[in-house]
N, C-alpha and C positions, 0 to 999 in steps of 0.2 A: 369484042367478044375472045375466052382466053382460052389460049391453044392447050391442044393435049400437053404439049412440051412444058408450059409454065405451070399447068396444073400437078405435073409429077416434081417440078422442083420445089414449090410451095410445101408440096406433102413431104419434101424429102426433109425439108426444113424444118418443120415443125416436128417432125419424128427425132432430129436431130435436139432441137432444142430438149422435148421431153427426155429425152437420152441424156442428156447432160443434167439436166435439173436432177433424174434419179440419182446419177453419180455420185454427184455433191451431197445429195440426201445421205447416202449410202455411207460416203467417206464420213459427214459430218456424224453420224451414229455410230458409226465403229470407233471415231473418236473419243467421244463421248461415253461409251461403253469402256473404251480402255482406261480414260480417267476416273471413270466409277471403279474400276478395279484396282488401279493403282491406289487409288484413295484408301481402297477398303482393306488392300494389303499393308500400306506402312500404317494403317490406325489399329490395325489388327495384328500385326507383326511383335515378337517378342523386344520389351524394351523402347516401346511406344506407349505413348500417351492414349489413353482409350476412356470411355465414360462408360464401359459396360462391362461389367464383372461377368469374366467367363463360367458356364455352369460348374466347372469343376472345383472355385472357389468359393470363398463367403464373403470376401470383404480385397480392397484394393489398396494399399496403405501408400503412395507416393509410387504406383504401378507396382508395388510388390505383392503378388498374392496372399492370403490367407487361406488355404488348402483347407475344403470342406472336409475333408478326412481326416486332418489336425482337429478340427473344430468338433466333427462328431466323436470324436473320441476323447475329446476333454470333456464336452458335456458327460461321458458315460464314465470318466473316472473322478468328475466331481460329484455329478448328482444319481450315477448308476440308470439313466436312463437312453435308451436313444432320440433320434431329431423328433418324430411324432409325439411322442411323448412327452417334450420336454415341455415345462411352462414358457409365456412368454418373456419373465422374469428370469428365468434360468437363461434361455439362450441370449438374453440381452446380457446379462452379466457375465456369460462367458466370451462371448464375442468383443464385450469392451477390455476384458482382461487381456485379450490375445492383441488386441490393436492397440494398447494399450505398452502391453512387450515389443510388439512389430517397431511402434513410434520410438524407442525407446535403446531399441536395439542400432534404428537405424543411426538415433544421435550419439550413440556412442560408437558407430563406424564414423562417425564426422569428426569425433574427440580422437578416432584412434586410442581407443579405450584398449585395446588389443596389444598394444605394444606397451604397455605401461601398466596393467595391472595382472598382477600374477595368479591369480586367481581365472581371470579368462584367458591368460595365455596357457596357462595349465588344461583348461578346460576345450581351448582350442588344438591342443596338443592331442589329447587322449581322444577327441573325437576321428582328428587326421587317423591315428592308430588303428578305432576301431574300424573306419573305410577300409584300412588297409587288409585288416585282419577278419575281413567279413567273408570271402570265398574260403579262408581255412575254418575258420569258426562253422560255416555251414556245409563244407566238405563232408561225405561218410565216406571213410575209407575202406576198403575191401578188407575182407580174413584174411587175405594172405598178405597183405602191406602191414596191416598190424602184426601178424606173426614174425613177419620180417623183422618189423622194429625192437618188437621183444626180443629177439632172439641175438641183435645187436646190441641193447641195452639191458641184456638179463641180470646184469649186477644191482641194477636200481630196483626187481624187484623180489624181495627178500623182507622178513622180520628184523625188526632193530636189535643186532644185540646187545648185550649187557656181559658187562666185565666187573668181578670183587676182585680187586689189586690192592696189593701193597706197594709205594716208591720208595724204597730206603734210598739213602744219599750218603755218599764219603768225599769226605777232601780229596782233590785232585790229588796229592802227593801220597793218597792213602788205596794207592791200588792193589798194594796186596791184601791188605785190609779188607775192599770189597772183594776180592777172590775168595778169600777165607768165608767171608759171612755168605757170599752165595753158597760155598759146598756145604756149609752149616745147616742150611736153610734147606736145602738138598737132603741130609743126613734127617730132620725135622726138629733144628733148634727152635723151642718156643722166643719170641719177639722180644722179649725182657730181657734175656743174653745177648742177641743179636744186639741191642740196642747198646748193652753195657760192654759187652767183652770186644766188641769191634769199632766201638764210637761213634755205630751209624746214627742216622736221622730219622724219621719216617718226614715225605717232604709235603706230607697234606695236599697234595695236588690233585688226587682222588678219593670219592668218599665210596660207601661200602658198594654202592649198586650203581654204577657208572653206565648209560647208557654210551654204545661206541663212537657216535656221533661228538657227545660231552668229553667223553676220555681223551679224544682226539685233540680236542680243545685244549684241554688242562694238561697232556703229558708233549703236546707238540707232536710234530709228523713223524718224525724218527724213534720216539719213545716208543709212539703207537704200534707204528707198524710190527715194532717188535714184541709188543705188549698182545697184538689180537691173534698171533700164532702159539700164546703159551697153552697147554693144558691144563686143565684143574689140578693144581698144586706146582705146577711149572713154576720155574727159577729160570731168570736169565743168567748170562754172562754180562760181568761186570759193561757197563754201556758210560763210555768217557764222552762229555758233551761240555757246553762252555761252562758251565754253572759249577760241575760237580761230576764225580763216578755213581751211575746208576745202576741199581740190582733189583728186577721187577719180580715182585713174587705173586703169582696169579691165584687166590683162594677158588676161584670159580669164572669159568668162563663160558657163559651160553652165546655161540655163535649164532648169525644170520640164519635162516631157514628158506630158501630160496619158493616164492609162490611159482605153481603152473600158470599156464597163459591165462587158463580159465579163472582162476582168483586173480588176477592182475589185469584183466582185459580192460578193466572199466580205466583204469592208473595208466595201463598203456594206450586209448585213445586220449586222455587228455593229455600226456607228455607228447604224443606223436604230434597234436594241434596244437600246442603250446610252441614246438620244434618249429614245424609250420611257421606259425604266426611269426616267429622271432627271424625266420629267414625270409620271410616275403616285409619285415621292420628294416632288416639289414638292407636288403636291395632298393628299396623305395627310399631309403636316408641314402642311400650311395647314388642314386641317379637324381633325388635333389638336392645333394652337397655338388655335386659336379656341374649340375646347370646354374646353381649358383654363385653370383659374382661374391667374394668371401674375401674378404681381407683382415690378415691378423695382424695385432702390433709387433713389433720387432723384438721386444722382450719377451715375447711369449711364444716366439716361432720355435 
């Protein structure tokens, strides 16, 4: 006969066995779920191999995605249609072209084409510069910022000056003749008399109508700075430079006329952005050079 105590022991043992089996089952289920989640994360993580094309892409080439948005844009560029209205042939042609491009790009990376081909190197540099400049290009500065920039660079915003000038030259030893010729010009002496009596010569550096920027190139900085201050009919004092003594005779000087902010605003905005881009590029270049290990040949240091 089974006593009550023995019956209780047996029930306890049975309950313990059931609890143990339940614990092992839960542990096994948890481990299996963990393995499944780890596997999913492993095979869907960036840079890992997968057999599934993500919905935002149209293809994977050696696990490198071809963006669906790029694909649609290419369809619109080539055929002027969106994805629902493109024919099967159009879709296949665009996809084949994009796959071909990707495999060639990947092969180019394997061959390190970028390090040897000048056009590829130039394209990569341009791409980096555009990325650096993106913030400055898209930024919309306030009116106050533009007006401040305009005030700091007011001399940029003016019409181009034009001058009609004669540049008479004398030998360096003829300083007296140059002074007499300059005085004669002020009194209205005609050019033939000037040339013959004081043995002057027209340098031929400037033409009848010269924009300021061209006159500066032809005359050089020092002579141009004197010429720009002459009024119509004005004559300079003799100017001795390395090649000869010069006397400048201004027939007509149409000086630059400053633009107000409203007239110059578009150019101010362009210049503001260009300066901002230049600042960003200089900063990024300094950063990249600082972190790079650059070795320079002894003879070029």
